[in-house]
C-alpha positions as CSV (number, residue, x, y, z in Angstrom):
1,M,-11.6,7.1,34.3
2,G,-8.4,5.8,35.8
3,E,-5.2,5.1,33.8
4,L,-6.0,3.6,30.4
5,T,-4.7,0.2,29.4
6,I,-3.8,0.1,25.7
7,L,-3.3,-3.2,24.0
8,A,-1.3,-2.8,20.8
9,T,-1.1,-5.8,18.5
10,A,0.4,-3.6,15.7
11,P,4.1,-2.8,15.8
12,L,4.8,0.6,17.3
13,R,7.8,2.8,17.2
14,G,9.0,6.5,17.1
15,P,7.9,9.6,19.0
16,G,4.2,8.5,18.9
17,L,5.0,5.7,21.3
18,D,6.0,8.2,23.9
19,T,2.7,10.0,23.4
20,L,0.8,6.7,23.8
21,R,2.7,6.0,27.0
22,S,1.7,9.4,28.4
23,L,-2.0,8.4,27.9
24,G,-1.8,5.1,29.8
25,K,-0.2,1.7,30.1
26,V,0.8,0.3,26.7
27,V,1.0,-3.5,26.3
28,E,2.9,-4.3,23.1
29,E,2.1,-7.7,21.5
30,P,2.8,-7.0,17.8
31,W,1.6,-9.4,15.2
32,I,5.0,-9.3,13.5
33,T,8.4,-9.1,15.3
34,G,11.7,-10.1,13.9
35,P,12.4,-10.8,10.2
36,T,12.2,-14.6,10.7
37,S,9.6,-14.8,13.4
38,P,6.2,-16.3,12.3
39,M,3.4,-13.9,12.2
40,R,0.6,-14.2,14.8
41,L,-2.9,-13.2,13.8
42,L,-5.7,-13.1,16.3
43,G,-9.3,-13.8,15.3
44,S,-12.1,-11.8,17.0
45,D,-12.6,-14.4,19.8
46,D,-9.0,-14.6,20.8
47,L,-8.5,-10.8,20.6
48,A,-11.6,-10.2,22.7
49,A,-10.3,-12.7,25.3
50,R,-6.9,-11.0,25.5
51,I,-8.5,-7.5,25.8
52,A,-10.8,-8.8,28.6
53,E,-7.8,-10.5,30.3
54,L,-5.9,-7.3,30.4
55,G,-8.9,-5.1,31.1
56,A,-7.8,-3.0,28.1
57,D,-9.7,0.1,27.3
58,V,-8.1,0.7,23.8
59,V,-6.9,-1.7,21.2
60,I,-4.5,-0.8,18.4
61,A,-4.5,-3.4,15.7
62,E,-3.2,-3.7,12.1
63,A,-4.2,-7.1,11.0
64,D,-6.0,-8.7,14.0
65,S,-9.8,-8.9,13.6
66,C,-11.7,-6.2,15.5
67,K,-15.2,-7.6,14.9
68,G,-17.9,-9.6,16.7
69,P,-17.1,-10.2,20.4
70,V,-14.4,-7.5,20.4
71,L,-17.2,-4.9,19.9
72,D,-19.1,-6.3,22.9
73,L,-16.4,-5.0,25.2
74,P,-16.6,-1.5,26.8
75,L,-13.8,0.0,24.7
76,V,-12.9,3.6,24.7
77,A,-11.6,3.3,21.1
78,I,-10.5,0.9,18.4
79,C,-7.4,2.0,16.4
80,S,-6.6,0.5,13.1
81,T,-3.1,1.3,11.9
82,R,-4.2,0.9,8.3
83,G,-5.2,3.7,6.0
84,D,-8.4,1.8,5.3
85,P,-9.5,0.0,8.5
86,T,-10.6,-3.2,6.8
87,N,-9.8,-5.2,9.9
88,V,-12.6,-3.4,11.9
89,D,-16.4,-3.8,11.6
90,V,-16.9,0.0,11.5
91,A,-20.7,-0.2,11.2
92,A,-21.0,-2.4,14.3
93,A,-18.5,-0.3,16.2
94,T,-20.6,2.8,15.3
95,E,-23.8,1.1,16.5
96,R,-22.0,0.5,19.9
97,R,-20.7,4.1,19.8
98,I,-17.1,3.0,19.8
99,P,-14.8,5.5,18.0
100,V,-12.6,4.0,15.3
101,L,-9.3,5.7,14.4
102,R,-7.2,5.0,11.3
103,A,-3.8,5.9,9.9
104,P,-4.3,7.6,6.5
105,G,-1.2,8.0,4.3
106,R,1.1,6.1,6.7
107,N,3.0,4.3,4.0
108,A,2.7,6.9,1.1
109,D,6.5,7.6,1.0
110,G,7.4,3.9,1.3
111,V,5.1,2.8,-1.5
112,A,6.2,5.8,-3.7
113,E,9.9,4.8,-3.2
114,L,9.2,1.2,-4.2
115,T,7.4,2.4,-7.3
116,I,10.5,4.3,-8.4
117,A,12.5,1.1,-7.7
118,L,10.2,-0.9,-9.8
119,L,10.4,1.6,-12.6
120,L,14.2,1.6,-12.7
121,A,14.3,-2.2,-12.4
122,C,12.0,-2.5,-15.3
123,T,13.6,0.0,-17.6
124,R,17.2,-0.9,-16.8
125,G,16.9,-4.6,-16.5
126,L,18.5,-4.6,-13.0
127,V,17.1,-8.0,-11.9
128,R,18.5,-9.7,-15.0
129,A,21.8,-7.9,-14.8
130,D,22.2,-9.0,-11.2
131,A,21.5,-12.6,-12.2
132,D,24.1,-12.4,-14.9
133,V,26.8,-11.2,-12.5
134,R,26.0,-13.8,-9.9
135,A,26.0,-16.6,-12.6
136,G,29.3,-15.5,-14.0
137,Q,27.6,-14.7,-17.3
138,V,28.6,-11.0,-17.7
139,F,29.6,-11.9,-21.3
140,R,26.6,-14.1,-22.0
141,D,26.6,-15.8,-25.4
142,G,29.6,-13.7,-26.5
143,T,27.8,-10.3,-25.9
144,I,28.7,-7.5,-23.6
145,P,26.3,-6.0,-21.0
146,Y,26.1,-2.7,-22.9
147,Q,24.4,-4.6,-25.7
148,R,21.9,-6.5,-23.6
149,F,20.9,-3.7,-21.2
150,R,20.7,-0.6,-23.4
151,A,17.6,1.3,-22.6
152,W,15.9,4.7,-22.9
153,Q,16.4,7.1,-19.9
154,V,13.2,7.9,-18.0
155,A,14.1,11.6,-18.1
156,G,12.0,13.3,-20.7
157,R,9.4,10.5,-20.8
158,T,5.7,10.8,-19.8
159,V,4.2,9.0,-16.9
160,G,0.5,8.7,-16.1
161,V,-0.4,8.4,-12.4
162,V,-3.8,6.8,-12.0
163,G,-5.1,7.7,-8.5
164,F,-4.0,11.0,-7.1
165,G,-4.3,10.4,-3.3
166,A,-1.5,10.4,-0.8
167,V,0.5,7.7,-2.5
168,G,-0.1,9.0,-6.0
169,R,1.0,12.5,-5.0
170,A,4.1,11.1,-3.2
171,T,5.0,9.2,-6.3
172,A,4.3,12.0,-8.7
173,W,6.9,14.4,-7.3
174,R,9.5,11.6,-7.4
175,F,8.7,11.0,-11.0
176,A,9.1,14.7,-11.6
177,G,12.4,14.6,-9.8
178,L,13.6,12.1,-12.4
179,G,12.8,14.6,-15.1
180,M,9.6,12.9,-16.2
181,D,6.5,14.7,-17.5
182,V,3.8,13.8,-15.0
183,R,0.2,13.4,-16.0
184,S,-2.5,12.3,-13.5
185,Y,-6.0,11.0,-13.6
186,D,-8.4,10.8,-10.6
187,P,-12.1,11.8,-10.9
188,F,-12.1,12.8,-7.2
189,A,-9.0,15.0,-7.3
190,P,-9.8,18.4,-8.8
191,D,-6.1,19.1,-9.4
192,A,-5.4,16.0,-11.5
193,T,-4.2,17.0,-14.9
194,D,-6.5,14.7,-16.9
195,D,-10.2,14.0,-16.7
196,D,-10.3,11.2,-19.3
197,L,-8.2,8.1,-18.6
198,D,-8.7,6.6,-22.1
199,A,-7.4,9.8,-23.6
200,M,-4.4,10.0,-21.3
201,L,-3.1,6.4,-21.8
202,P,-1.9,6.8,-25.4
203,D,0.4,9.7,-24.3
204,C,2.2,7.8,-21.6
205,D,5.4,5.9,-21.7
206,V,4.8,4.6,-18.1
207,V,1.4,4.1,-16.4
208,S,1.6,3.8,-12.6
209,M,-1.4,2.7,-10.6
210,H,-2.3,4.2,-7.2
211,A,-6.1,4.2,-7.0
212,A,-8.2,2.7,-4.2
213,V,-10.1,-0.5,-5.0
214,T,-13.8,0.3,-5.3
215,P,-16.5,-1.3,-7.4
216,E,-15.7,1.4,-10.0
217,T,-12.0,0.6,-10.1
218,V,-11.9,-3.2,-10.1
219,G,-10.5,-4.2,-13.4
220,L,-9.9,-0.6,-14.4
221,M,-7.0,-1.6,-16.6
222,N,-8.5,-4.1,-19.0
223,A,-7.6,-5.4,-22.4
224,D,-8.9,-2.3,-24.1
225,R,-7.0,0.1,-21.9
226,F,-3.7,-2.0,-22.1
227,G,-4.2,-1.8,-25.9
228,R,-4.5,2.0,-25.7
229,M,-1.1,2.3,-24.0
230,R,1.9,3.1,-26.1
231,E,3.8,0.3,-27.8
232,G,6.7,-0.5,-25.6
233,A,5.2,1.2,-22.5
234,V,5.8,0.1,-18.9
235,Y,3.0,-0.7,-16.5
236,L,3.5,-0.3,-12.7
237,N,1.1,-1.4,-10.0
238,S,2.3,-0.9,-6.4
239,A,-1.3,-0.6,-5.2
240,R,-3.7,-3.6,-5.6
241,A,-3.9,-6.4,-8.2
242,A,-7.7,-5.9,-8.4
243,L,-7.0,-2.7,-10.4
244,H,-6.1,-4.7,-13.5
245,D,-7.3,-7.7,-15.4
246,L,-4.4,-10.1,-14.9
247,D,-5.1,-12.1,-18.1
248,A,-5.2,-8.9,-20.1
249,L,-1.9,-7.7,-18.6
250,T,-0.3,-11.1,-19.3
251,G,-1.5,-10.9,-22.9
252,A,-0.2,-7.4,-23.4
253,L,3.2,-8.5,-22.2
254,S,3.3,-11.7,-24.1
255,S,2.5,-10.0,-27.3
256,G,5.3,-7.4,-26.8
257,H,2.8,-4.5,-26.8
258,L,4.0,-3.7,-23.3
259,A,7.8,-3.7,-22.8
260,S,7.7,-4.4,-19.1
261,A,5.7,-4.4,-15.9
262,G,6.5,-4.0,-12.2
263,L,4.0,-5.4,-9.7
264,D,3.9,-5.4,-5.9
265,H,0.6,-7.1,-5.3
266,F,-1.3,-10.2,-6.4
267,E,-4.7,-11.6,-5.5
268,G,-4.1,-14.0,-2.6
269,E,-0.7,-12.4,-2.1
270,Q,1.0,-14.6,-4.7
271,L,0.8,-15.8,-8.3
272,P,-0.3,-19.4,-8.9
273,D,2.5,-21.9,-9.6
274,G,3.3,-21.9,-13.3
275,H,1.7,-18.5,-14.1
276,P,3.2,-17.1,-17.3
277,L,4.4,-13.9,-15.6
278,L,6.8,-16.0,-13.5
279,M,8.6,-16.9,-16.7
280,M,8.9,-13.4,-18.2
281,E,12.3,-11.8,-17.6
282,Q,10.9,-8.4,-18.5
283,V,8.5,-8.5,-15.5
284,V,9.7,-7.4,-12.0
285,L,7.7,-9.0,-9.2
286,A,7.7,-7.9,-5.5
287,P,5.7,-9.6,-2.7
288,H,3.7,-6.6,-1.4
289,I,6.5,-4.8,0.3
290,G,5.8,-1.2,-0.7
291,G,4.8,-0.2,2.8
292,A,7.3,-2.4,4.6
293,T,9.4,0.3,6.2
294,Y,10.1,1.2,9.8
295,D,8.9,4.7,8.9
296,T,5.5,3.4,8.1
297,E,5.3,2.0,11.7
298,A,6.5,5.3,13.1
299,N,4.0,7.2,11.0
300,H,1.0,5.1,12.0
301,T,2.1,5.2,15.7
302,T,2.1,9.0,15.6
303,L,-1.2,9.2,13.7
304,I,-3.0,6.9,16.1
305,A,-1.4,8.5,19.2
306,D,-2.3,12.0,18.2
307,G,-5.8,11.0,17.3
308,L,-6.3,9.1,20.5
309,A,-5.0,12.1,22.5
310,A,-7.4,14.4,20.8
311,L,-10.3,12.0,21.4
312,L,-9.5,11.9,25.1
313,R,-9.4,15.7,25.2
314,G,-13.0,15.7,23.9
315,E,-12.0,16.8,20.4
316,R,-12.8,15.3,17.1
317,P,-9.7,13.8,15.5
318,S,-9.2,14.2,11.8
319,N,-8.5,10.5,11.5
320,L,-11.8,9.4,13.2
321,V,-13.6,7.1,10.8
322,N,-17.1,7.4,12.5
323,P,-17.4,11.0,13.9
324,E,-21.1,10.4,14.4
325,V,-20.3,8.5,17.6
326,L,-19.4,11.8,19.2
327,E,-22.8,13.3,18.6
328,K,-24.9,13.8,21.7
């Protein structure tokens, strides 16, 4: 094989980019560029056409669809810069013996940091405090900020981490660094502290969600489980909205059973107009930005580059989704 041509529709950066360039010609056409540039998503037909036009041997994509006609091309590898390569038809790629690489844990630190930000914003009223300063209402209704924003410190409080994978672990040590007592629940992690979620919830002042979405975890936090949480507890979800029953969460907040919530994901990426959570000052809402760091891009570039280099050496990369394609 001559020099590889690598089409990258995912943003790349960092040392891994040099590794990729050592493997072949890298054509960078990222789906997102500057902060105000519209995103550009390619469906399978358009992506296949661009791969064919370039004669690319490898495609690196984060959001563009690697399905259908893309898999009819003689690709050396398909690389998804996601932890879970949902933009790739892995089964069809495997049938065609195309290796699929992924980028596990690429955004673990970024999501963990945002989780801590949500926690402090919830417990210290930072969004409301900022609004008061901007509106010239520091002494709102004849009160002082000390009155309105008094809160318990998180140090000494108990947090329950639900899901103890890469993000859960990255968040857990940050909680511990704040002086919190960290509990964890994950039936697939032998070192999690708890094996019964229902028993753990009543002991927690904060519950932080980091589980993957599976048929077993959809709606994991339902009305019963929100009811089991401590009166005045804080609920955080920087993973996926499917992990909780939104109506049940809204009810637990409306009733005052939960003091606050910090959320970084919603079904369809946004809440419907007029949703009650939009009116609740005690709720902090972020638009799915936990992994939006330049470090995430550097991390996934390195993971993909190292995996592709190993694959080209005839080795079995640790981030290969379908190792069966290497079997003789």
